[in-house]
C-alpha positions in Angstrom: 170.4 30.0 173.9 167.9 31.5 176.3 170.6 32.1 178.8 172.7 33.9 176.3 169.8 36.1 175.3 169.2 37.1 179.0 172.9 37.8 179.4 173.0 40.1 176.4 169.8 41.9 177.5 171.4 42.6 180.9 174.5 43.9 179.2 172.5 46.2 177.0 170.5 47.5 180.0 173.7 48.1 181.9 175.2 50.1 179.0 172.0 52.2 178.6 172.0 52.9 182.4 175.7 53.8 182.3 175.4 56.3 179.6 172.3 57.9 181.1 169.9 56.9 178.3 167.7 54.7 180.5 167.9 57.3 183.2 166.5 59.9 180.8 163.6 57.6 179.8 162.8 57.0 183.5 163.1 60.7 184.1 160.6 61.6 181.4 158.0 59.3 183.0 158.4 60.5 186.6 160.7 63.6 187.0 158.4 66.5 186.2 156.9 69.3 188.4 154.2 69.4 185.8 152.1 66.5 184.6 153.9 65.1 181.6 151.1 62.8 180.6 148.6 65.6 180.3 150.8 68.6 179.3 151.4 69.5 175.7 153.4 72.1 173.9 153.6 72.8 170.1 157.1 74.3 170.1 160.4 73.8 171.9 162.9 76.6 172.0 166.3 76.9 173.6 167.6 80.1 175.2 170.6 81.2 177.0 169.9 82.3 180.6 169.9 86.1 181.1 172.4 87.6 183.5 169.5 89.5 185.1 167.6 86.2 185.8 166.8 84.9 189.2 168.2 81.4 189.7 166.0 78.9 187.8 165.6 75.8 190.0 161.9 74.8 189.6 160.5 73.2 186.5 157.3 74.7 185.0 158.0 78.3 186.0 157.1 80.8 183.3 160.0 82.7 181.8 160.3 86.1 180.2 162.4 87.1 177.2 164.9 89.9 177.7 167.4 91.4 175.3 171.0 91.3 176.4 173.8 92.3 174.0 171.3 92.4 171.2 170.1 88.8 171.7 166.9 87.5 173.4 167.6 85.4 176.6 165.4 83.8 179.2 164.8 85.3 182.6 162.9 84.3 185.7 161.5 87.5 187.0 161.0 87.9 190.8 158.4 90.8 190.6 157.2 91.1 187.0 155.9 94.3 185.6 153.0 94.6 183.1 155.3 95.0 180.1 157.1 91.6 180.5 157.2 89.4 177.5 156.4 85.8 178.6 158.0 83.3 176.2 157.2 79.9 177.7 157.8 77.5 180.7 161.0 75.9 181.8 161.9 72.3 181.2 164.4 71.4 183.9 165.2 67.7 183.7 168.2 68.2 185.9 166.6 69.9 188.9 165.0 68.2 191.9 161.8 70.2 192.9 161.8 72.0 196.2 158.1 72.9 196.3 154.9 71.3 195.0 151.1 71.7 195.3 148.5 69.6 197.2 144.7 69.3 197.4 142.8 67.9 200.3 139.1 67.4 201.2 138.7 68.0 204.9 135.9 67.4 207.4 136.0 69.7 210.4 135.4 67.7 213.6 131.8 68.0 214.7 132.7 68.5 218.4 133.2 72.2 219.0 135.8 71.4 221.7 138.1 70.0 218.9 138.1 72.0 215.8 141.7 71.3 214.6 142.7 69.5 211.5 146.2 68.2 210.6 147.0 68.5 206.8 148.9 65.6 205.2 152.0 67.8 204.8 154.0 70.2 206.9 156.2 73.1 206.0 153.5 74.9 203.9 154.7 77.9 202.0 153.5 80.9 204.1 150.5 82.5 202.5 150.1 79.7 200.0 146.9 78.2 201.3 143.2 78.5 200.3 140.4 77.0 202.4 136.9 77.0 200.9 133.7 76.2 202.8 130.4 76.2 200.9 131.9 78.1 198.0 133.3 80.8 200.2 137.0 81.2 201.1 137.9 81.5 204.7 140.0 84.4 206.0 143.3 83.0 207.2 145.2 84.2 210.3 148.5 83.0 211.8 148.0 83.8 215.6 147.2 80.2 216.1 146.7 80.3 219.9 143.5 82.3 219.6 140.0 81.1 218.7 139.0 82.1 215.1 135.9 84.1 214.4 133.2 82.8 212.1 134.5 82.9 208.5 138.1 82.7 209.7 140.6 80.0 210.3 144.0 79.9 212.2 146.9 78.3 210.3 150.2 77.0 211.6 152.1 76.8 208.3 155.2 75.0 209.7 153.2 72.2 211.3 150.5 72.0 208.7 147.7 72.6 211.2 144.4 74.4 210.8 142.0 75.6 213.6 138.4 76.3 212.5 135.7 78.4 214.1 132.8 76.7 215.9 130.5 77.8 213.0 132.4 75.4 210.8 132.0 72.3 213.0 131.2 69.3 210.8 131.7 71.3 207.6 133.3 70.0 204.4 136.4 72.0 203.4 138.5 72.0 200.3 142.2 72.9 200.8 144.7 73.9 198.1 148.2 74.7 199.2 151.9 74.6 198.3 154.4 73.0 200.6 158.2 72.6 200.8 159.6 69.2 200.0 162.5 67.5 201.7 165.0 65.8 199.4 163.5 62.4 200.3 160.0 63.6 199.5 161.0 65.1 196.2 162.8 61.9 195.1 159.7 59.8 196.1 157.3 62.0 194.2 159.4 62.8 191.1 162.3 60.4 190.9 165.9 61.3 190.4 168.5 60.8 187.6 170.9 58.0 188.1 173.8 60.3 187.1 175.0 63.4 189.0 174.1 66.4 186.8 172.1 68.5 189.2 171.3 72.0 187.8 173.5 71.3 184.7 171.5 74.0 182.9 172.8 76.7 185.3 176.4 75.5 184.7 176.0 75.8 180.9 173.7 78.9 181.0 171.2 77.4 178.6 167.8 75.7 179.0 164.9 74.3 177.1 161.5 76.1 177.0 158.1 74.8 176.2 156.3 77.3 174.0 153.7 77.9 171.2 150.3 76.5 172.0 150.5 74.9 175.4 148.3 72.9 177.8 150.2 72.9 181.0 149.2 71.1 184.2 151.6 72.7 186.7 152.3 73.1 190.4 153.8 76.6 189.8 150.8 78.6 190.7 149.7 80.8 193.6 147.5 78.5 195.7 145.9 81.3 197.7 144.0 82.9 194.8 140.6 82.2 193.2 141.3 81.2 189.6 137.7 81.8 188.6 137.9 85.5 189.6 139.7 87.0 186.7 142.3 86.8 183.9 145.4 84.7 184.4 148.6 86.7 185.0 152.3 86.2 185.5 153.0 86.3 189.2 156.1 86.4 191.3 159.0 84.0 190.5 157.3 82.7 187.3 154.1 81.4 189.0 150.6 81.7 187.5 148.3 84.0 189.4 145.3 86.2 189.4 145.8 89.9 190.1 149.0 91.8 190.7 151.2 93.9 188.4 152.4 91.2 186.0 151.2 90.9 182.4 147.9 89.3 181.5 148.5 85.9 179.9 146.7 84.7 176.8 145.4 81.8 178.8 142.4 80.2 180.4 142.0 77.6 183.2 141.0 74.1 181.9 141.4 72.2 185.2 141.3 73.4 188.8 143.4 71.5 191.5 141.5 68.5 192.8 142.0 65.2 194.6 142.7 63.5 191.3 145.3 66.1 190.2 146.6 68.8 192.6 148.0 70.8 189.7 146.4 73.7 187.9 145.7 73.0 184.3 145.9 75.9 181.8 145.7 76.5 178.1 148.3 79.2 177.1 149.4 80.7 173.9 153.0 81.9 173.9 154.5 84.0 171.1 158.3 83.5 171.4 
């Protein structure tokens, strides 16, 4: 009897996997560019994708509402203006992330003859790095061959290397950055569906949006800004930022990127 029970269980699991149900459950646990366990939203809406939208391939990006043929549709805006209407963030269960965020606590070597540090990841997004020493952000430069001045650092974004000034020898440094994922890295971090439906939302021109009252822990933020410096705004390509021409969000920071969670936690009110 026990053998029959095991056989039936295996058959049921096979059928669930075959029809994608088990894959969806696994996906909900692992396949998210935002932290599913911490994020909450009070409303889910569905919108057609606007013809004017940039391609939507990253989960967690903020989307704007635009009117096309008399109907509101969702758009990812490359360079938002102040009058954009932000309606929520993208749920993309069918997209493998291409970029994510990281936080590292670094110690600059004490010997002034060796002031270079290798980050854990390579292929950093150019400009998307913030280094803080003693509460002050360092000024970053890309001419890596030269020696940085005090208060500056040289960065090789492709190789994930940082060269510090002699004044920072032995100092503790916090690093927040975004980096590009290989397919293998993305699958290892976020998992992948067992069925081939990549970017199915783009094929059908429709996607699900988290809206209403939202607590969102996301890697879709500008890693090079100080999130204690001013109001949160919509940045380029749906990222959260501070400063710029995009609209101010009805939002506040509830968690800064850290070693425990490299995502930015925000409380946002959307009015779809």
